[in-house]
C-alpha positions, -999 to +999 in steps of 0.1 A: -260-389-184-223-390-177-203-362-162-193-347-196-230-346-207-241-329-175-213-303-179-223-297-215-260-293-205-250-269-177-229-249-201-259-245-224-281-235-195-255-209-184-256-195-219-294-191-216-293-168-186-261-150-198-274-141-232-312-144-226-312-109-210-314-096-246-346-116-253-365-116-220-350-104-188-375-122-164-368-156-180-330-151-179-332-141-143-353-172-136-328-194-153-300-178-132-320-185-100-326-222-110-289-228-116-278-212-083-308-225-063-319-190-053-354-183-041-355-146-036-353-120-064-326-095-063-338-080-096-373-074-109-384-063-143-419-054-154-440-082-166-445-076-203-480-080-217-492-091-251-527-098-265-531-130-246-523-114-213-545-084-220-574-107-230-570-126-197-569-094-177-601-083-194-618-116-187-608-114-150-622-079-147-654-088-165-663-122-150-643-120-118-632-156-122-606-168-097-578-173-121-569-179-157-541-201-171-520-183-197-510-204-227-494-198-261-489-223-289-457-206-300-431-186-280-434-155-302-434-127-276-415-119-245-447-125-225-451-160-239-415-169-230-419-159-194-456-166-187-465-197-207-483-221-184-486-196-156-518-184-138-531-149-135-556-137-109-567-104-094-555-090-060-571-060-044-561-042-012-568-008+003-539+009-015-541-005-050-552-034-071-536-054-099-527-088-111-511-117-094-490-140-115-482-176-104-452-186-125-439-222-125-402-225-131-401-262-140-389-276-173-410-302-191-398-329-214-400-319-250-387-295-276-396-258-277-386-231-302-377-196-289-364-168-311-358-193-339-337-216-317-349-251-309-343-261-273-347-296-258-361-290-223-359-328-217-322-324-208-329-296-183-359-316-169-334-344-162-311-320-144-340-308-123-349-344-114-312-350-103-313-318-081-287-300-102-312-273-113-339-263-089-377-259-095-398-233-078-429-212-081-426-174-084-455-151-073-453-117-089-477-088-084-482-061-110-500-032-095-525-010-112-529+023-093-565+032-083 
């Protein structure tokens, strides 16, 4: 990629976090952190659940497996956009219990479709490999009061 192509890709990535707040706030915030190489969260939003997440939570409670990988074929819900490829497990302490999400913010080569828009993650994967965008894991707890 030449300088112009890198700037064009970064402009597109900037648009994702600027306008992505309307679609899924957690993902938009993650894109912002990747672009500015931030590790800590200055904002947190509730993790939205859909049928896939609820089914995994039920399986964790029933079988007490260590963790379950969350996957969707299509990005058709806010939960699928943010959590696709992440892991969910149970945490339990003396005050409350809930779910621990291990979310991998790392682009993969390929094309995805979100909200009717096709996006080539290959370009962003290239930017990650060059160190222009960062990769990181985010660990989020969602408590369920006892």
